[in-house]
C-alpha positions, 0 to 999 in steps of 0.5 A: 363593226365586225370587230366590235360585234365579235368582241361584244359576243365574246364578252357576253358569252364569257359572262353567260358561261362564268356568271362572275359579274352580273350576279355579283352586281345584282346580289350587291344591289339587293343586299344594299337595299336590305342594309339601307332598309334597316339603317334608315329605319323606314318602311318606305322612302321618297324624294331626295332620299329615295333617289340617293339610295337608288343611284348610290346602289347602282353606282357601287354595283356598277363598280364591281362590273367595271373592275372585271371588265378587262381582267380576261384580256389582261390575264389571258393575253387578249391585249396582245392578240388584239394589238396584233389584229388588223382592226381599229383599236377603238373597236375594243372601247366600243365593244367593252362599253357596249358589254358593260352597258348590257351588264348595267341593263340586266342589273337594273332589270333586277335592281330597279323593280326590287327597289320599287318593291322593297323601299318605295311606296305604291304611289311611286309606280307611275314614275317608272316610264320617266325613269327609263330615260334617266336610266338610259342617259346615266347608263351611257355615262357609267359605261363610257367612263367605266370603260375608260377607267377600267382600261387605265386601272388594269394596266396597274398592279393594284387594279382592284384599288386603283379602279374604284379610286379612278372611277368613283370621282369621275362618276360623281357628276353622273350620279348627282345629275341622275339623282336630282332628275329622279328625285321629283319622280319619287316625291309625293305627289310626283313631279316632272323631270327637270330638263336641265338635269337630262341635259347635264347627263347628255353633255357629260356623256358626249364629253367622255365619249369624245375623250375616251375616243381620243385617248384609248389608243394611247391607253392600250399601248401604255 
């Protein structure tokens, strides 16, 4: 846990100093909302369309953060130093997933209220508490899958291309389940969250947590 906390603290301090990742993610989300507003030619969205716009925007913004997750370690020799340290190698997996989870939370603190303000009608306000549970489960999936894909892509020379090509297909089930769970909250009148979609998100998270834990050691070596 000391190694994990040290790595998380390093990533968060680096982001606070450079401000390279989270501002870009938030700015992308805001620009995407503006584009959707003009492309769809609607003042307000609801139902499946609103849920789709929200989760596609969060997914694409998350890819920006995923692409830069291991860049510092790759460019500054952090991998070599970590492999020589007497710590469990899965500490980097947990630390990077935690750091990415923090980035996603900050992104959503900005992006979700902006989505409510810019693209939803006033009747969607009461859905916000239920949305938190969906965001939490989806964020875990985004963080774990994103960390695994970023660790794989950073070992290649074309990481900016390989990263999204690996990440996006793996995250399609997360986005689909999250959008289906969110859709009733944005309908008029608002409905309840279907438990089966929360179960899908939870099961997907569990599968990839176990998978990432099993393969991450070999990923660092290769």
